[in-house]
C-alpha positions as CSV (number, residue, x, y, z in Angstrom):
1,M,-57.9,-199.1,-127.9
2,S,-56.0,-195.7,-128.6
3,Q,-57.5,-193.3,-131.0
4,T,-54.5,-193.6,-133.2
5,D,-55.3,-197.5,-133.6
6,S,-58.6,-196.8,-133.9
7,A,-58.5,-194.2,-136.7
8,T,-56.1,-196.5,-138.6
9,T,-58.1,-199.6,-138.3
10,T,-61.8,-197.0,-139.9
11,A,-58.8,-195.9,-142.3
12,S,-57.8,-199.7,-143.6
13,S,-61.6,-200.8,-143.5
14,A,-62.5,-197.7,-145.6
15,A,-59.9,-198.6,-148.4
16,R,-60.7,-202.3,-148.3
17,R,-64.6,-201.2,-149.2
18,S,-63.2,-199.0,-151.4
19,P,-63.0,-200.3,-155.0
20,R,-59.4,-199.4,-157.2
21,P,-60.1,-197.2,-159.7
22,W,-58.7,-199.1,-162.4
23,T,-61.2,-202.0,-161.5
24,V,-64.1,-199.5,-161.7
25,V,-62.9,-198.1,-165.1
26,L,-62.1,-201.6,-167.0
27,T,-65.8,-202.7,-165.2
28,A,-67.2,-199.2,-167.0
29,C,-65.6,-199.8,-170.0
30,A,-66.8,-203.5,-170.1
31,G,-70.6,-202.3,-170.4
32,Q,-69.5,-199.1,-172.8
33,F,-67.8,-201.9,-175.2
34,L,-71.0,-204.1,-175.4
35,V,-73.2,-200.8,-176.1
36,V,-70.8,-199.6,-179.1
37,L,-70.2,-203.0,-180.3
38,D,-74.0,-203.1,-180.9
39,V,-74.2,-200.6,-183.4
40,S,-72.7,-202.2,-185.8
41,V,-72.5,-205.9,-185.2
42,V,-75.5,-206.7,-186.7
43,N,-74.6,-204.7,-190.2
44,V,-73.1,-208.2,-191.9
45,A,-75.8,-210.2,-190.1
46,L,-79.0,-208.9,-191.8
47,P,-78.9,-210.6,-195.2
48,S,-79.3,-213.9,-193.1
49,M,-82.2,-212.1,-190.9
50,R,-84.1,-211.0,-193.7
51,A,-83.9,-214.4,-195.4
52,D,-84.7,-216.3,-191.4
53,L,-87.8,-214.3,-191.0
54,G,-88.7,-212.4,-194.1
55,L,-88.1,-209.1,-193.5
56,S,-88.9,-206.3,-195.9
57,A,-86.1,-204.1,-197.0
58,A,-88.0,-201.5,-194.7
59,G,-88.3,-204.0,-192.0
60,L,-84.7,-204.3,-192.2
61,Q,-83.6,-201.1,-192.2
62,W,-85.6,-200.9,-188.9
63,V,-83.6,-203.3,-187.0
64,I,-80.8,-200.9,-187.4
65,S,-83.0,-197.6,-186.5
66,A,-85.0,-198.7,-183.9
67,Y,-81.6,-199.2,-181.6
68,A,-80.3,-195.6,-182.7
69,I,-83.5,-194.0,-181.9
70,A,-83.8,-195.1,-178.7
71,F,-80.2,-195.0,-178.1
72,A,-80.2,-191.1,-178.9
73,G,-83.3,-190.0,-178.0
74,F,-83.3,-191.2,-174.0
75,M,-79.4,-190.7,-173.9
76,L,-79.8,-187.3,-172.1
77,L,-82.4,-188.8,-169.5
78,G,-80.1,-191.3,-168.7
79,G,-77.1,-188.8,-168.0
80,R,-79.2,-186.9,-165.5
81,A,-81.4,-189.9,-163.9
82,A,-77.3,-191.2,-162.8
83,D,-76.9,-188.1,-161.2
84,L,-80.0,-188.0,-159.7
85,Y,-80.6,-191.7,-158.5
86,G,-77.2,-193.1,-158.7
87,R,-74.4,-194.1,-161.2
88,K,-74.3,-197.9,-160.1
89,A,-77.6,-197.5,-160.0
90,M,-78.2,-196.8,-163.7
91,F,-75.3,-199.1,-164.9
92,L,-77.1,-202.3,-163.5
93,L,-80.4,-201.1,-164.6
94,G,-79.2,-200.2,-168.3
95,L,-77.0,-202.9,-168.6
96,G,-79.9,-205.3,-167.2
97,L,-82.2,-204.2,-169.4
98,F,-79.8,-204.5,-172.4
99,T,-78.7,-207.8,-171.9
100,V,-82.7,-209.3,-171.3
101,A,-83.8,-207.4,-174.9
102,S,-80.9,-209.2,-176.4
103,V,-82.7,-212.6,-175.5
104,V,-85.5,-211.1,-176.7
105,G,-84.1,-210.0,-179.8
106,G,-82.0,-213.4,-180.4
107,L,-84.7,-215.6,-180.1
108,A,-86.8,-213.5,-182.5
109,Q,-89.5,-215.3,-184.5
110,E,-91.3,-212.6,-186.7
111,G,-89.5,-209.4,-187.4
112,W,-91.2,-206.9,-184.9
113,Q,-89.9,-209.1,-182.2
114,L,-86.6,-208.6,-183.4
115,V,-87.1,-204.5,-184.0
116,A,-89.2,-204.7,-180.3
117,G,-85.7,-205.8,-178.9
118,R,-83.5,-203.8,-180.7
119,A,-85.3,-200.7,-179.5
120,A,-84.8,-202.3,-175.8
121,Q,-81.6,-202.4,-176.3
122,G,-81.0,-198.7,-177.4
123,L,-83.2,-198.0,-174.4
124,G,-81.1,-199.8,-172.1
125,A,-78.0,-198.3,-173.9
126,A,-79.0,-195.1,-173.1
127,F,-78.9,-195.5,-169.2
128,L,-75.8,-197.4,-169.4
129,S,-73.6,-195.4,-171.6
130,P,-73.6,-192.3,-170.0
131,A,-72.9,-193.9,-166.6
132,T,-70.4,-195.5,-167.8
133,L,-67.8,-192.4,-168.6
134,T,-69.2,-190.6,-165.0
135,L,-68.1,-193.8,-163.3
136,V,-65.0,-193.6,-165.0
137,T,-64.4,-189.8,-164.1
138,G,-65.7,-190.0,-160.5
139,A,-63.1,-193.1,-159.8
140,V,-60.3,-191.0,-160.9
141,P,-59.2,-188.2,-159.7
142,A,-58.5,-185.1,-161.6
143,G,-55.4,-185.0,-163.5
144,P,-53.0,-187.2,-165.9
145,A,-54.6,-190.3,-164.6
146,R,-58.6,-189.2,-165.3
147,T,-57.1,-188.5,-168.6
148,R,-55.5,-191.9,-169.5
149,A,-58.8,-193.3,-168.0
150,I,-60.8,-191.3,-170.5
151,A,-58.7,-192.4,-173.1
152,T,-59.3,-196.1,-172.2
153,W,-62.8,-195.7,-172.3
154,T,-62.5,-193.7,-175.4
155,A,-60.3,-196.5,-177.0
156,V,-62.5,-199.3,-175.8
157,G,-65.8,-197.7,-177.0
158,A,-63.8,-196.9,-180.4
159,A,-62.6,-200.7,-180.6
160,G,-66.3,-201.6,-180.0
161,G,-67.6,-200.1,-183.1
162,A,-64.9,-201.4,-185.3
163,A,-65.1,-204.8,-183.9
164,G,-68.5,-205.2,-184.9
165,G,-68.2,-206.1,-188.5
166,F,-65.8,-208.9,-187.5
167,V,-67.6,-210.2,-184.4
168,G,-70.4,-209.9,-186.7
169,G,-69.1,-212.0,-189.4
170,L,-67.3,-214.5,-187.5
171,L,-70.8,-215.3,-185.6
172,V,-72.4,-215.7,-188.7
173,D,-70.2,-217.6,-190.7
174,L,-69.8,-220.3,-187.2
175,L,-73.2,-219.8,-185.7
176,S,-76.4,-218.2,-186.9
177,W,-77.3,-214.6,-186.9
178,R,-79.0,-215.2,-184.0
179,W,-75.9,-215.1,-182.1
180,V,-74.8,-211.7,-182.8
181,L,-77.4,-210.8,-180.3
182,L,-77.3,-213.7,-178.1
183,I,-73.4,-213.6,-177.4
184,N,-74.5,-210.6,-175.3
185,V,-76.1,-212.5,-172.5
186,P,-73.3,-213.9,-171.0
187,V,-71.0,-211.4,-171.2
188,G,-73.7,-209.1,-170.0
189,V,-74.0,-211.7,-167.0
190,L,-70.3,-211.6,-166.7
191,V,-70.3,-208.0,-166.4
192,L,-73.2,-207.3,-164.3
193,A,-71.6,-209.7,-161.3
194,G,-68.4,-207.5,-161.9
195,A,-70.5,-204.2,-161.7
196,L,-72.2,-205.8,-158.4
197,L,-69.0,-206.5,-156.3
198,R,-66.6,-203.9,-157.6
199,L,-69.0,-200.9,-158.3
200,R,-69.8,-198.4,-155.2
201,E,-72.6,-196.5,-155.5
202,S,-72.2,-192.2,-156.0
203,R,-74.9,-189.7,-156.6
204,T,-74.8,-185.9,-156.6
205,G,-78.7,-184.9,-157.0
206,A,-79.8,-185.4,-153.5
207,G,-82.8,-183.5,-153.0
208,R,-83.2,-182.5,-156.9
209,R,-86.1,-183.8,-158.4
210,L,-86.5,-184.8,-162.1
211,D,-87.2,-182.3,-164.7
212,L,-90.1,-184.3,-166.0
213,P,-91.4,-181.9,-169.0
214,G,-88.0,-181.1,-170.0
215,A,-87.0,-185.2,-170.0
216,V,-90.5,-185.6,-172.1
217,L,-89.6,-182.8,-174.4
218,V,-85.5,-183.7,-174.8
219,T,-86.3,-187.3,-175.3
220,A,-89.5,-186.7,-178.3
221,G,-87.4,-183.8,-179.7
222,L,-83.9,-186.3,-179.9
223,A,-86.2,-189.2,-181.2
224,T,-87.7,-187.5,-183.9
225,L,-85.0,-185.8,-185.2
226,A,-83.1,-189.5,-185.1
227,Y,-86.4,-190.9,-186.7
228,G,-86.2,-188.1,-189.7
229,I,-82.7,-188.5,-190.1
230,V,-82.6,-192.2,-190.6
231,Q,-85.6,-192.2,-192.9
232,T,-83.9,-189.6,-195.5
233,E,-81.8,-193.5,-196.2
234,A,-84.8,-194.7,-197.8
235,A,-87.2,-191.2,-198.6
236,G,-84.5,-189.2,-199.5
237,W,-83.6,-185.6,-197.8
238,T,-86.6,-183.7,-199.7
239,D,-89.6,-185.6,-199.2
240,P,-92.3,-184.0,-197.2
241,A,-92.5,-186.5,-194.6
242,T,-89.2,-186.0,-194.0
243,L,-88.8,-182.3,-193.9
244,L,-92.2,-182.5,-191.3
245,T,-90.4,-184.8,-189.1
246,L,-87.1,-183.1,-189.0
247,L,-88.9,-180.0,-188.6
248,G,-91.0,-181.3,-185.9
249,G,-87.9,-182.6,-183.7
250,L,-86.2,-179.3,-184.4
251,G,-89.0,-177.9,-183.0
252,L,-89.6,-179.7,-179.7
253,L,-85.8,-179.2,-178.9
254,A,-86.4,-175.5,-179.3
255,V,-89.6,-176.1,-176.6
256,F,-87.2,-177.8,-174.4
257,V,-84.8,-175.0,-175.0
258,A,-87.2,-172.6,-173.6
259,V,-88.7,-174.5,-170.8
260,E,-85.3,-174.9,-169.6
261,A,-84.6,-171.3,-169.0
262,R,-87.5,-171.0,-167.1
263,T,-87.0,-173.8,-165.0
264,A,-85.8,-173.6,-161.5
265,A,-83.9,-176.8,-162.0
266,P,-83.7,-178.3,-164.8
267,L,-82.9,-181.4,-166.6
268,M,-79.9,-179.3,-168.7
269,P,-79.0,-176.1,-167.4
270,L,-78.1,-174.3,-170.4
271,K,-75.4,-172.2,-168.1
272,L,-73.0,-175.4,-169.7
273,F,-72.8,-174.1,-172.9
274,R,-71.6,-170.7,-171.6
275,T,-68.3,-173.3,-170.8
276,R,-66.8,-173.4,-174.0
277,A,-64.5,-176.5,-173.5
278,V,-68.0,-177.9,-172.9
279,S,-69.8,-176.7,-176.7
280,A,-66.6,-176.9,-178.5
281,A,-66.0,-179.8,-177.6
282,N,-69.3,-181.8,-178.1
283,A,-69.5,-179.8,-181.6
284,G,-66.0,-181.5,-182.2
285,I,-67.0,-185.1,-181.1
286,L,-70.1,-184.7,-183.2
287,L,-68.3,-183.7,-186.6
288,C,-65.9,-186.8,-185.9
289,G,-68.5,-188.9,-185.1
290,S,-70.1,-188.1,-188.3
291,S,-67.1,-189.1,-190.0
292,S,-66.0,-192.0,-187.9
293,F,-69.6,-193.9,-188.2
294,G,-69.9,-193.4,-192.0
295,M,-66.3,-195.0,-192.2
296,W,-67.2,-198.5,-190.7
297,F,-70.2,-198.6,-192.6
298,F,-69.0,-197.9,-196.1
299,M,-65.5,-199.8,-195.7
300,T,-67.8,-203.1,-194.7
301,T,-69.9,-202.7,-197.6
302,Y,-66.8,-201.7,-199.9
303,A,-64.8,-205.0,-198.8
304,Q,-67.9,-206.7,-199.6
305,S,-70.2,-205.7,-202.5
306,V,-67.1,-204.2,-204.1
307,L,-64.1,-206.5,-203.5
308,D,-65.9,-209.6,-203.1
309,Y,-64.8,-210.1,-199.6
310,T,-66.8,-212.8,-196.9
311,P,-68.3,-211.4,-194.1
312,L,-65.1,-212.8,-191.7
313,R,-62.6,-211.4,-193.7
314,A,-64.0,-208.0,-194.1
315,G,-64.0,-207.9,-190.4
316,L,-60.4,-209.1,-190.6
317,A,-59.7,-206.8,-193.1
318,L,-60.4,-203.9,-190.6
319,V,-58.6,-204.8,-187.7
320,P,-55.5,-202.9,-188.1
321,S,-57.8,-199.9,-188.4
322,S,-59.7,-201.2,-184.6
323,L,-56.0,-201.4,-183.2
324,S,-55.5,-197.8,-185.1
325,V,-58.2,-196.2,-183.0
326,V,-57.1,-197.5,-179.6
327,L,-53.2,-196.5,-180.4
328,G,-54.2,-193.6,-181.1
329,S,-56.6,-193.0,-177.8
330,K,-54.1,-194.4,-175.9
331,L,-51.2,-192.0,-176.9
332,A,-53.4,-189.2,-176.8
333,P,-52.5,-188.9,-172.7
334,R,-48.9,-189.1,-173.6
335,L,-49.1,-186.4,-176.2
336,M,-51.4,-183.8,-174.4
337,P,-49.3,-182.6,-172.0
338,A,-46.5,-181.6,-174.7
339,V,-48.7,-180.4,-176.7
340,G,-52.1,-179.1,-175.3
341,A,-55.8,-180.6,-175.4
342,R,-56.6,-178.5,-178.3
343,N,-53.8,-178.6,-180.4
344,L,-54.0,-182.4,-180.2
345,A,-57.3,-182.6,-180.9
346,V,-57.5,-180.2,-184.1
347,A,-54.3,-182.5,-185.0
348,G,-55.8,-185.6,-184.9
349,A,-58.7,-184.3,-187.4
350,L,-56.2,-183.6,-189.5
351,V,-54.4,-186.6,-189.9
352,G,-57.9,-188.0,-189.9
353,A,-58.6,-186.0,-192.6
354,A,-55.5,-186.7,-194.4
355,G,-56.7,-190.6,-194.2
356,F,-60.0,-190.0,-195.5
357,A,-58.6,-187.9,-199.0
358,W,-56.5,-191.2,-199.6
359,Q,-59.5,-193.0,-199.1
360,S,-61.2,-191.5,-201.6
361,T,-58.8,-192.7,-204.2
362,M,-60.3,-195.8,-204.2
363,T,-60.9,-198.1,-207.1
364,A,-63.2,-201.2,-207.8
365,D,-59.9,-203.0,-208.2
366,G,-57.9,-201.8,-205.4
367,G,-55.7,-203.7,-203.1
368,F,-55.7,-204.5,-199.7
369,L,-52.7,-202.3,-198.8
370,T,-53.6,-199.1,-200.6
371,T,-57.2,-198.9,-200.3
372,I,-58.2,-200.5,-196.6
373,L,-55.1,-200.8,-194.7
374,G,-53.1,-197.4,-194.9
375,P,-55.7,-195.0,-195.1
376,G,-57.7,-197.2,-192.4
377,I,-54.6,-196.7,-190.2
378,L,-54.5,-193.0,-190.5
379,M,-58.3,-192.4,-190.8
380,M,-59.3,-194.3,-187.3
381,G,-55.9,-193.1,-185.7
382,G,-56.6,-189.7,-186.4
383,I,-60.1,-190.0,-184.6
384,G,-58.6,-191.8,-181.5
385,L,-56.2,-188.9,-181.3
386,A,-58.8,-186.0,-181.7
387,T,-61.9,-187.7,-179.4
388,T,-59.8,-188.2,-176.3
389,P,-58.9,-184.6,-175.5
390,L,-62.4,-183.8,-176.6
391,A,-64.1,-186.2,-174.0
392,A,-61.4,-185.1,-171.5
393,L,-62.0,-181.4,-172.0
394,A,-65.8,-181.6,-171.8
395,T,-65.9,-183.7,-168.8
396,S,-63.0,-181.8,-167.0
397,S,-65.0,-178.1,-167.3
398,A,-68.6,-179.9,-165.5
399,A,-69.5,-179.5,-162.3
400,P,-69.6,-182.8,-159.9
401,G,-73.6,-182.7,-159.8
402,D,-73.6,-182.1,-163.8
403,A,-70.6,-184.7,-164.7
404,G,-73.4,-187.9,-165.7
405,L,-75.4,-184.7,-167.6
406,V,-72.3,-184.1,-169.3
407,S,-71.5,-187.8,-170.1
408,G,-74.7,-188.3,-171.8
409,L,-74.0,-185.0,-173.7
410,V,-70.6,-186.1,-174.8
411,N,-72.5,-189.7,-176.0
412,T,-75.3,-187.9,-177.9
413,S,-73.3,-185.4,-179.9
414,R,-71.0,-188.9,-180.8
415,T,-74.4,-190.7,-181.6
416,M,-76.6,-188.2,-183.3
417,G,-73.4,-187.2,-185.2
418,G,-72.8,-190.5,-186.4
419,A,-76.5,-190.9,-187.5
420,L,-76.2,-187.4,-189.3
421,G,-73.2,-188.9,-190.9
422,I,-74.3,-192.3,-192.1
423,A,-78.0,-190.9,-193.4
424,A,-76.5,-187.4,-195.1
425,L,-73.3,-189.5,-196.4
426,T,-75.8,-193.2,-197.4
427,T,-77.9,-190.4,-199.5
428,L,-74.9,-188.6,-201.3
429,A,-73.4,-192.0,-202.3
430,T,-76.6,-193.5,-203.4
431,A,-77.2,-190.3,-205.7
432,V,-73.9,-190.4,-207.3
433,T,-73.8,-194.7,-207.9
434,G,-77.0,-194.1,-209.3
435,P,-79.7,-196.7,-210.3
436,A,-76.8,-198.9,-211.9
437,A,-75.0,-200.5,-208.5
438,S,-71.9,-201.7,-210.6
439,P,-69.1,-202.2,-208.5
440,A,-67.5,-199.0,-210.2
441,G,-70.3,-197.1,-209.5
442,L,-70.5,-198.3,-205.7
443,T,-67.1,-197.2,-205.8
444,A,-67.7,-193.7,-207.2
445,G,-70.7,-193.0,-204.8
446,Y,-68.3,-194.7,-201.6
447,A,-65.3,-192.3,-202.9
448,A,-67.4,-189.4,-202.8
449,A,-68.6,-189.8,-199.7
450,F,-65.1,-189.9,-198.4
451,R,-64.3,-186.6,-199.9
452,V,-67.0,-185.1,-198.0
453,S,-65.9,-186.4,-194.9
454,T,-62.2,-185.0,-195.4
455,A,-63.9,-181.6,-196.0
456,V,-66.0,-182.0,-192.8
457,L,-62.9,-182.8,-190.5
458,V,-60.9,-180.2,-192.4
459,G,-63.7,-177.8,-190.9
460,A,-64.3,-179.3,-187.4
461,A,-59.8,-179.0,-187.3
462,L,-60.7,-175.2,-188.2
463,L,-63.8,-174.7,-185.6
464,M,-61.8,-176.6,-182.5
465,L,-58.7,-174.3,-183.3
466,V,-60.6,-171.4,-183.0
467,W,-63.3,-172.4,-180.5
468,L,-61.8,-174.3,-178.2
469,P,-59.7,-172.5,-175.1
470,R,-55.8,-172.7,-175.5
471,R,-55.4,-173.7,-171.6
472,T,-57.7,-176.3,-169.5
473,K,-57.2,-177.5,-166.3
474,S,-55.9,-181.5,-167.3
């Protein structure tokens, strides 16, 4: 056989072994969809969980909080582990743990078993989620194609959060609350099979060792901070225990920064934050997340508690908002070459702010078109337009060896922003509502939360206008 024929055969074999980029993207996005879906899917099932397992009010809160704390606390560790030990390996490990934990939670006979299952789900998600974005950016070359792939990842993740209310309401109405968790099992098994067949292993940290002190400090700091944030819903921001927990989390993170500055192979190279695109994009993602996570929570509660929608009807009412965030995410790559990533992120935040301002005019007897459909489309369409360029800016500025870490940082910013936003906005809404939780009182509280979200998004737009670089590589 000639050398030319041999080279051709080798190239053909390599092409057959290499997975198609969009197969990798779709597999990774399926994992991300499960992760984000489980942030919100249990909300409509909480009353049924309480009745079946005899949960107290505090126990019910921990069904949500256990997932959020584990998810946020271990995210940076999961991102660095993907760089060091392999993106496919961490994807499979995280998804496997997530699926098994869903079985534990779905079959729980005691409240503590359900909370433990949710915490294990969060741990699995913390390793799975950073790997999904890294697989996406690694599968598609830099340029417009990668931007479109990131837009798909953003849209699928946003759709997962948006679909939570609808999927949860459907499963609770037709089956039982247990299927809110058990539905992850067949889907998880299918995605695992696809990942084993379609994903190819890649790592960029060969020869490096995991910064164990840094991993312990950042995980403990983020978990403690997340715990303090979610505790504010019950105890308030001025409670001494809350303040001590928040200060403890910030103190641990400060020690983490000091350790990383002196470590030869740090978990979080501080030089990352000297890149304007990484720092500014993550700040924008955190602020957008603080508003968008709260939007789903308040709109679901408003539809059921004020407008008397059933869980299923409430989920259906938010479907247009879900579609708008997908549409915004998919439009972003087409608009970025014309207007620029920075300008599009700013414009998206302002469109979202207009929707939040409109939503803040809600009334206790509002109609679907003016109090759910119209403002919902603007709110989530704007968030979709803003988030895609922000994620693209952050990840395109990372060195190959830090891709998983930056992906984990993007997810951490969004998750911590969501946790902080929900806690702060819920505290505000409760204070405005007062002790008499009448429909009018609840509406006033929710409207106040939407006014604050409007201000946050306007502030985010100004920050991005000043801080984001004017020109970056696409």
